[in-house]
N, C-alpha and C positions, 0 to 999 in steps of 0.2 A: 487279297481282299476282294470280296465279292460285291458287285454292284447290285443294288436293288432295282430291279426292273419293275415298272408299273405294269399291271395287267391291263391290257387295252381291251375294250369291249368291241364287238363287231360294229361296223358303221351304222347298222340299223338300230342300235340300242344306245347311242350316245346322247340323246336328248329329244326334245320336242321339235317338230318342224314348225316353220312359220305358219303354215296353214292351220295346224292344230292349235297353236296359240291364238290365232285370229278367231277361230271358231269358238274357243272358250271365252274369249273377251266379248264376242258378239252375244253369246248366250247369257253371260253375266249382265251385260248392258240391257238386254231384253227383259230379263227378270227384274232388274232394279227399276226399269221404266214402268213395268206393270205395278210394282209396289208403290211407286210415287203416285201413279194415277189412282190407285186404290185409296191411298191415304188422303189425297186431295178430295175425292168424292166423299169419303167418310167425314172429313172436316166440314164440307158443305152441308151434309145431312145433319150433322151435329148443330151447326148454326141455325138451320131451319127449325129443328126441334126446340132450340132455345127461343127462337122468335115466337113460335106458337105458344110456348109456355109464358113468355113475357106478355104477349097480347092478352092471354087469359088472366094473368095477374092484374093487368091494368083494367080490364073489363070488370073483374071482381071488385077492385077498389072503386071504380066508377059507380057500380051498383050499390055498394055500401054508402058511398057519398050521397047518392040519390035517395036512399032510404032515410038518411039523416036530414037532408036539406030539401027534399022533394024537387030537386033540379040537378042537372049535371053542371060541372064547372064550365064556364064560358072561356074558350080558348080556340085559336085557329093557328096551327103551325106544327112544326116538327118537334119531336121530343129528342133533343140532342144532349141535354144536360139537366141538372137539378135546379136550374135557376129560372125555368119558364113558369108561367102562371099556373099551368096544370099541375106541375110538380108541387108548387108552393101550396095550392089549394088542397090537394089530396094528402100531402104530408101533414099540413096544418090540421086537417080534419081527423087525422089518425087512422086513415083507411089503408095507408101504405107507408112503409118506412123510407122509400125512395123509388122513383120511377126507373124501371129498367130501360136501357137504351139498346139499340140494335148492336149485335156483336161486331159488325163492320163499321156502322155509323158513318157511311160515306156514300156519296152519289145517291142512287136510288134506295140504298139500304138504310132507311131511317123510318122510324115510326111517325105517322102523321095522325093528328087528332083534330077534330073540328066539332064544336058545339057553339052555335051562335045565339040561340034563345034559351038554352038550358033544358029544353024539353026532350031532346034526343042528342045522339052523338054519332060520329062517323070516324072510323079508324082505318088506316091504310098501311099495309106493310108488304114487303116483297119476299118471295121465297126463291132460293137458288136452284132447287131441285123439285122433282115430282115425288119425293119420298114421303111426304105427309099425306095421309089418306084423306081423300076428298078435297084437297087443296091443290090448285094448279101451280105450276112454276110461274113466277112473275108476280104481278100485282094481285093482292088479296084484300078483302074488305071485311070489316066487322060493323054491322049496323044492328042496333037492338030491335 
């Protein structure tokens, strides 16, 4: 009876060295880190684009309201939900179906509206990046 002998490879061909494995792991970690950073920046730019679109929507609704009532709604505060006076006025007038709120809606990231006499208004919002043309990172304003 013949014994089956396994063919053995030379010592240099038996597998990967520890250094080779560590280099591969480091490269994979570096690439995945770059992807995570890229996705994070893309999400922030997306939120900023939505903020600008939301503000434009609110301003359009305010202008429609002003055309109908010859005044802006009187309100001073953050737009955090649909129960504030501004939302009730604009939705009741039919100029908007619901006020948009900031995608994060926390801390500084909230829309702020102020009109005390109804003759004009002031809106404030924050951007996370400098990706929006003509708008700086941080606090931005809309004044008619």
